N, C-alpha and C positions, 0 to 999 in steps of 0.2 A: 504493499498501500503505501510504497516511500513516494513512488509519481506521481501518487492523489493529494499524498501532503501537501505542495507548493503551490495551489490554485486556490484561488478566494472561492468560498461557499456562495454556489449558489441556487434558489429558490427560485421557482418555476411551477404552474396548473395547466393543466391540457384540459382544453375544451371540444365537446366535438356539435357541427353545426345545429343550428334546431329548425324544425321539419315548419313549422310554423308559427306567426306574428307572435300567438302567444306564447310557444317558446325563445321565440327571439327576446321579449320585452322580458323574461325569467332567465334566461342567458344573460342579457346585459346587468342583472338587478347582481344576478351570484357574482360577476367580473366585478362590477363595485363593489361588493364587500370586501372580495379578496386583495382588488388591490391596494386595500388599506394596509398590508403588513409588508406594500413596497416591494413583492419578488420581481427577482431579475425580468422576467416577462412572459404571457401565456402565448402558449402554442394550439394551433386549431386546427383538427385533423384532415382530412382530405377522403376519406370513405372508400371501400374498397373498387377498384374499376375507375377512382375516381367519379363516385356517382354524387359527392357533394359539391362537385367541383365549387360552381358558381356559390352556391351556399357559403363555402367557405371563404371567398373571396369578400362577401355580405358581414361575414360576422367578425373577418381582420377587420375591416372599414369601422364598422360598428366599437368593436370593442376597443380599438385603438382611441378613437376619437370619444367615445366615453368616458376613459379612466384614465387616458396620458401613459398607460403602461406600453411597452415594447410588446409588437406580437406576431408569433413566430409560424407563418403558416407553415402546412405541411405540402411538398410538391413530390410528384410520384414517378413512376414510369411510365404509367398508363393511362391510356385515351389522350393523349396531346402530342401532337406533332410540333417539330425543332419551333416552326414559326407564333403557333399557340404558344410555348413557355420563354419565348424570346421577351414576344410581350407583357405575358402576366410580369415576368421579372421585373421589365419594363415601370407597369404599371407598381408595384411592389413596391420600388425605388419612387418612382413618383410620390407614394402618400405616407412616404418618412419609413421603412420598414428594412430592417438593417439585420434581420434573423431569421432563420429559414431551415426545416428540419427536411431534410434529403432522404429518401425511402424507395426501394425498389417498388413495394407496394402488391397485393392479391388480386389479380383475377377474377370476380365473380365466376361461380360453377359454372361450366358450359358456355364463358365468353370467349371470343377467338379474335379477342380484340390484341391488331399488330402493335406489338410495343416499339417505339421511335428507340429506348434505350432498354435493354435486356439487363441491366444490374444498376444497384444504388452508384457504383462509384464512374458508371460512366453520365449518368446525370449529374456528381459533382462535378465530372472534367469540365461538361457544358455549362454549367452556370458560373466555372470559374472561367472560361475561355468568354462567357458573354457578359461577365461586370465585375472580373479582377476579385478583389478583395473586399470590395460592399460588402456580402453578406457573409454575417455569421453563421456558418454551417455545420449544424449536429447531424448527427447520426442515429441509428439504431443499433446497439449490442443485447447480445444473447448468453445472458450468464450462463444457461440452463442450454443453452445452444437453438440452433430455431431447426424450428419441427421438419423442415423440410432437406437441413442439409443433410452431409452425405455422411459423414463425419464430421466427432471435433474439430480435429485441424482443418479439415475444409471450410467448415464456418470460422473460426481463425484466422485466416488464410484470406476468407472472402471480405473478415472487419477491418485487416491490414490494407488491403486494396483501399478501400472507401477511405481512410485514413491518410493515404500516399496521393489519394486522388484529389485532395484538399479540402479535408473535413476537417473541422476546427475541433470538436468536441462531442460527447455521444451520450446519447439519455436508452436506458437499458430497458428489456420489457423488465413485466412488473415479474419480484418473486417472491419466494417467502422464509429463502433457506439464505441468511447471509452470507454464508460459509463458499455457496457455489458464486457470490459476488466476488469475495474473497480472493476465491482460486481464478476466475476469469481474470483480473487486474492481474495478478502475478502472472497468467499466461501473456497477459502481452507487454509485461514490462521484460518478459524473457526471451520475447519477439523482437523487443526494443520500441516498441512502440506506448509514446510518451502526450497521451492529452486527455483532458478532464472526462472519465469517465461519471457520468452522474449517475445513481440509481433510481429506477422507476419507482412509485410507491402505488399500491393499491389499495386505497381503506377496503374494511370486511364488513359490510352491511348487510347482505343477503347470498345465502351461503350457494341456493339452487344456481342464482346467476354467475355467480363465483366461479363454479364449479363447476360448469357448461363452458364455458369462455376460458376456463385455466385447461383443460382439457382440449381445445382448440388450438391454444398458444404455445403449450408445452411448457407452463409453468406448473412446476410441481408446486400442492399442496401439502405441507407434512402430514403424516398418517395419524400421527397423535391430534393433531387440531382439525383433519378434515372428521373425524371423529366424534371431537367435542362439540363440533358445531352444527353437525347432523344430529345429534341428540335434543338441539335447543327447537327442532321440529321447526315450527311455523314462528316462534318467538323469534320475531324480529330484533328488541329490544335486546336482550340475553346476546344475538347473535353479534349485537354491534358491540356490548358492552366488552368480549372477549375479543373480536378485533380489534378494537381499539387500545386494547392494553398492549394485544403482541405487538402491533403493528408500531406505537410509541417507543415500547421494547427493544425492537429491533432497528427501526430508526434512530434511536440513540445509539445502540451499536456502531451501525453504518459512521455516525457521524465521529464519535469517537474514534473509532480509526484509521481517520481520513478520508471517506467521502466528499467528494469535493460540490456537496448540496443534495437536494432532494428535489424531483421531478412528480408531483403529486397528479394523480390519474381522477379529475376530482368528478369525470361522470356529471356534469352540470349539475353540482350541489356543491353548496355550503359548508353546511356543517361538517359532513366526516372528515376532508381534508384541515381544516380548519381547529378541529379539534386537536387533531394529532400538533396542528402546529401548536397551538396554545400547552400542550401536555411536557412538550417538547424546552418549552421556554424561550424559545426564538423570539426576537423583538422586531421590529420591520427594519427590515435591510433592501434596499437595491442594489444588486451587488454592480461594481462596474468590472464586469470581466470581462463585457465587451468592449471597455473603452469609452463608454457614449456616458453623455449625462443626459 
């Protein structure tokens, strides 16, 4: 973890675009509340196959205007031409966006969409060619390895290619085993890969939903924790209480060992992430890691 201790702590929250006007209003209210803790930035997801592309752009614009916090749009390799991406990057520059999350993205099942870029490193190279160092680019990292990776070594090599293409930092898939994160960072250090690797944090509020999503994305829920959560059945209050304690303790350990911040998957809600923030005793702080004021 020595490589991670050199970086300032950066805290951020992730949203997904709302589907209707009521959801958009609710999302802005959530963003305004979370902006009070002065996060480094908010990120906005892009949806499988680029399905929320227009709504992502609108959400980025609205959240930045309403909160003044830097907003980081997700960009993927799917559903876009070079010309479209070039125009979108210019629109984000004109909007004052300085931060991007560059991802390969997943095609919806049964889709035959031709990819302009096959891998995230190709997308990053394109962004750098078109915009130089204007954007601070973050990429995905998988402490428990990408579910489609042919091997652990291949997944690490894929990560290294993204870094060499011009990534500035990484956000991990969420996990519930901090040792997986520590070992991943150690593996990166042995490969000579040195950049901030920020843990992705998923609050636990609904076990059935969490178990379903975790099986899809490859995030392992420890057996003892899964059994305890299963025992609560539909008692959401007890699920949330146990989840809050577990995630708070995990975050404390991550920060104490040198993790360069936390990236909360907010699920467009205030309380789960903000409660953990308060439990950790974090003060309002706007990271200057981006070199922006």
